[in-house]
N, C-alpha and C positions, 0 to 999 in steps of 0.2 A: 327446333330452336333457330331463330333467325340470326342474321349476321351481326346485328348490333348487340344482341344478347351475348353471343359468343365473344365478341370483342370486349364487352364489359366484364365478362367472367374472366377472360384471360388477363385483362388489366388489373382487376382486383386480386387475382391469384399472384401476379408478378409483384404487386405492391406488398401483399402479405408476406411473401417469401423474402423480399428485400428488407422489410421491417424486422422480421424474425432473425434474419442473418445479422443485421446490424446490432440487435439487442444481444445476441449471443457472442459477438466478437469482442466486446470491450469490458470483460469482467475484471474488476480490480483484484479479485482473488488469484488471477493468473499471473500477476507480476509479484516480484519480491517486495518485501517491506523495506523502506529506507531506514537508516540508522535512527533518525528522529522518530519515525512511526513506531519502531521497535521499543525505543525508550519510553514513549508515551503509553504504549500498551502495557509495559512492565509497571509503570507508575500507577496506571488504572487498576491493574491486577492487585497490587499490594493495598490499594485503598479499599478494595472490596473484601479483603480478609479481615478477620477479627484480631487485629494485632494490638498490642499495647503501644503507647506512644513511643516508648524507647525503641521497641523492635521495629516499628514503622520508620522512625527516623534513621535507624541503622541501615535498613534495607534501601531506603531512599538514597542515602549517601553512597551506598555501594553502586547503585544504578547510575547515579550522576557521575561518580568517579570513573566508572567504566566508559561512560559516554565522553567524558573529557579526554580520556586516554585515546579513544578512537579519533577524536578531532585532532589531537596532537600528532598521532601517527599519520593521519591523512595529510597534515600540513608538512610534515617532514618528508614524506614521499613525494609531495608536489614540488619541493624545492630541487633545482638542478644541482647535481654534484659539482663540487668545486675542484677543478683540476689545476694543478700548479706546477 
């Protein structure tokens, strides 16, 4: 094998390794879901179920109510405590 063929093989191997490493590094499954993503997944899950309209609306309200409580809790925690 001549020098240029070895150099080409080494370069292609290095590129393949770097591409495969880059692809393996950024999986969205490795991070946690945000509150909004969790709510969206819950809404999509109840849409796929065979629920009556009343049952669907009830579950949807429960999910939305839980999400609004989360937003209120985060807003309260973000406010500085009043010292007097």
